[in-house]
N, C-alpha and C positions, 0 to 999 in steps of 0.2 A: 593506570589505576587498576587494581585488582578488586573485583566485587564478589563477595560471598553471598549466597542466597540459600535459605532453606526452601527448597522447591518440592518438598514432600507432598504438599497438597495437590500439585499438578498431576500426580499419579494416583493419589488416594481418594480424591473427591471428584464427583462428576458434575456437581451443581455449581452455583455462582463463583465461590471463592476458588474452587479447583480450576474452573475455566479461566479466571482472572490470572492465576499464577502461571498456568500453562502458556497462555498467550503472551503475558508479559515477558517471561523468560525467553520464549522463542524469538521475540522481536528484539530483546536486549542483546542477545548473543550475535545478532547480525552485524553488530558494530565491532569490527575486527580490531579497532584501536584499543579496545578494553579486554582485559582478562577476566574470566569468570570461574568461580568455584561453586559448583552446584551440589548441594547436599540432599540426598534422598533417603528417607527412612520408611521402611515397611517391614512388617513382622513375618508374614507367611510368604512362601515361594509363590510367585505369580508371573507366568510367562508374558501376559499382556503388559504388566508394569515394566518388566525387564525390557521388552521390545520398545516401549515408549521412552524409557530412559536412554536407550541407544540412539534415538533420534536427535538428542541434544549434543551428541559427540561431534566435536570439530576442533580445529587447531587452537582456538583461543579459549577452550573450555576444558576444565578438569572436573571430573565427576567422582564423588564419594558416595558409596552406598552403604547404609547401616541397616541392621535388622533388629532393632529394639522394638518390643511391644509398645503400643501407644502409651500405656500407663507408666512404663519405665521412662520413656522419653519425657512425659509430663513431670514425673518426679525429679528427673535430672534437671529440668529447666527451673524448678523451684528450689533446687538444692544449691549449696555452696560450690558444687563441682561444675554445674552448668552442663549444657548439652553440646554447645557449639564451640566452646573456647579452645578445645584441643583439636578442632577440625579446621579452623579458618586459616591456619598457617600464617602466611604473610599478607593476608588480605588487608585492604585499606579501609573498607567499609562493608557493612553487613545489612542486607535487606530482610526484615521480618515481615512476612506476608500478612500476619495477623498478630494480635496481642498474645495469642496462645503459643506463638513461636518465639516470643521475645526472650532473649537470654540476658539476665541481669549480670552475669559474670564477665561478659565481653568487655575488653578494654578499648576496642576500636569503635568508632561511631556507628550507631545503628539507626537505620531509617525504617520507621514503622508504618505499615499500611493499615488504616482504619476504614473498614467497609461500612459500618453502621454502628449505632449505639442502641440497638434493640434491647439489650439487657438493662439499660437505664430507663428507656421510655416505655417498654412493655415487659417488665420483670415477671409478670404473672404467666407469660407464655412459656418460659423455661422452668418456672418454679422459683420461689423466693430464695431458696438455699443456693441453687446453682447460679442464679442471677447475682446474688451478693458476692459470690466467689469471683465471677467474671467481671463484675464492676471493680473490685479491688485490683484484679490483674490488669484491667484496662487502664485504671488510674496510674498505677505504678509504671507500666510500660510507656504510657504517654509522657509522664514526667521524666523518665530516664532517657527517652529517645532523643537523638540529636535533632532529627527532623521528623515530621509526620506527613504522610500523604493521605489525603481523603479522596474518595471517588466521586464526590459532588460538592458543590458549594453549600448545600444544605447540611451535609455531614460535617463539613469544615466549621460551620456555624455551631452545630451541636457540640463538637469537640471543644471549641474555644469557650463556649458559654457554660456548658454543663460540667466540664472538667477544669475550667479556669486555666486553660493553656494559652500562652502568649500567641496571639494570631500570627505573628511573624514566623513562628515555628511550624505553622501548619499550611500546607499547600494543596490546593485542589488540582488533581490530574485525572481527567476523565479516562476511563478505560475505552477500548475500541469495541466495535461490534464483532461478534464471533462469526468467523467464516464457517460455511457448511460445504466442504469440498465434495461430499457425497450426499445426494438427495434420494430418498427412497422412491421407488417407482410407483407404489400404490399407497393410498391412504388406509389407515387401520380402521377396523370396526365398520366397514362399509360406508364410511363417510363419503360425501360427494363434493367434488370441487366447487368452491365458492358458494357452498350451501350449508355452512355451519359457523357458529360463533365460537371463538377459541380463547382459552385461558391456559396458562401453564405456570407451575410453581409448586414448591413443597406444600403438601397438605397440612396446614397449621393455621391457627386463628388469625395471625397477622396478615395472611393473604386475603382474608375477608370473603371467603367463598360463601359463607352463609348469606351475606347480603347480596352477593351476585346471584345465588340460586333463588333467593326471594324475588329479586328483580326479574329474573327470567320467568319465574312462575306467574308473574303479573302480565306477561305478554299474552296476546290472544292465542288460542289453540292453533289457529291457522299459521301464525308466525312460528310457533314452536314446532309444528309438524314440518314446516319448510326449512327451518334453521335450527337443528339440534345444537345444544350447548356441549361442546367437547372440552373436557378438562384433563390436562396431562400433568403428572407430577407424582413423585414418590411420597410415601407417608412420612410426615414429620411427627411432632409431638402434640399432645392434647387435641387430637383431631377427630374424636368420636362423633361430635355433632355434625361435622362436615361429611364424614363417611356415612352417617345415617341418612343425611339428606339426599345423597346421590341416588338412592334406590327408589325414591318417592315419585319420580317423574321419568317415564320411559324415554323422554327426549333429551335427558341429561346423560351424557356418556362419559364415564370416568375411564380414562385410558391407562392410568397408573404411570409408572416410569416408562419413558420412551427413549430410544437411542437418538443420537444426534442426527442421523440420516432421516429417521422418522419425524423428529422435531422440525427439521428443515422443510419436509414435505407438508407438515401440518401448518406451518407459517405460510408457506407458498400458496396453499389452496384455501386459506381461511377467508371468509367474507369480511369479518370484523374481528379485531383482537380487543378483548375487554379485560382490564387489569385494575380492579378497584382496591388495591392493597392499602392497608392502614398506615404503612410506613416502609420506606425503602432507603437504603444507603445510596443506591444508584437506580436500580430497576432495569437490570440487563434484558429481561424479556421484552421490554418496550422497545429498546434499540434493536433487538433481534427481529422483532415483528416489522419494524419500520424499514429495515434493509430489504424486506420482501415486498415493500410498497403496500403493506396492509394498513387500512385505517385503524387508528387506535383510540380507544376510550380508556381514560385512566384517572387516578385520583388527583385532587387539587392540593395534596399535602406533601410534605417532606421534599424529596428530590424529584418526584415525578413530573412536575411542571417544567423543571430544567431539562429533563431528558426529552420530553415530547415536544417542547418548544411550541411553535405555532402550528405544528403538523396535526395535532390530535384535539380531542375534546376532553375537557376536564370536568369531573363530577365530584360531588360530595360522597365519599365512600360510605357514609353512615345513612344515606337516604336511598333505599331500594327503589322507591318510586321515581326518583330522578335518574337513576341508572337505567331503569326500564324505559323511560321516556326518550332518552338519548339513543338507546339501542333501536327502539321502534322508529324513530325519526330517520336514522341512518339507513336502516334496512329497507326503507321505502323511498329513498332518495338517491338514485344512481348518479345523478349529476354531482351531488356533494361527495359521494364515495369516490368518484373519479378524481375530483379535486384533491381530496385527502391523500389518495395514493401517491400523487406526485410530490406532495409536501412531505409525506413520510420518508420517501426515498432521499430527498434533499436533506432532511434533518438527520437521517442515519449516517450520511456521508461525513458529518461533523465529528463522528467518533471513530478515530483511526488508531490502530495499535502501533503503527509506525510513529505517529505523533506522540502517543503515550510513552513509547520507549525513549524518544529523543528528550522529552520533557523530564522523564525520570533520570536519565543520565546527566542532564544539566543540573538537576537538583543534587545528585550525588557528588558531582564536581564541586559545586558551591559549598556543600556540607563538608567535604574533605578539606577544602581551602580554609574554612573557618577553624578546623581542628588541627592544622599543621602550622 
């Protein structure tokens, strides 16, 4: 079987979806019994991207590099010409890593990955106009796809119920935890080992940083002095409220975007990881934190209970007082913290990219058998 994949996001995006595509492709191509066609598109010359693309080169992999600006690619995907139809050659099946990459003109079966339904559940976060466009694109691609992969059972339920998709068409395949081959030698901003509370994610309303900051501000001054709140993440959209809040408490440290090696160090040395997001398709930072044996506090909604399992503590993300109480309890209870560390590591081991790749290939095999 020859599998075509639009792998552009592996080189163009640093956050969740980019990490997902990068690691999925790396582990899929390990299976030498399959052939792969990897399509990469980026507009401007970039030595780092070119170097990363070369890491995929091996005997069972063919690589095609295109240089269309993003807007041209988007236009082609919506046009009768398509973006991928002339590139897939004799491929048997095509993986679309997101609804934005789905090509309606392809004749071969397409397997679509749905990471979340944020645009349906929180349309105000992206704006009504953009969300309506994305909703339509998601519906069409889900209807046209031969099979759909979701990254959690929660998202699978959302897809089947909100989009009225046949449940037999939708399969949950969990992603793996992201490896950190290089760990920075020092913590940024003079943070001290095991002496800070950590959070990471794009700075946007869905991540619920306002309630996290409210909860932190309810802690005693002594606790705040001992355990600063370190928040890492690039700016997203509609984030002015969060950005304004950062400067009001000297014990809240906004680190901005951090490299993978810095992120690994921040996880490794954190006392507690707090992630009170309002909605996640999977919640990769939770799994990342747990692989470093970090005790996790996270929300009791969407996919987060699935990911944290019995290893963490669930809170109502809409209740700052509850978040504060749980943080306060953990920070004063070393016995409970030690117990949670062991549970975190065990839970993280359930998420393996090798397993993800095998399950994805099984799904592709069954999809192709149905269409031949």
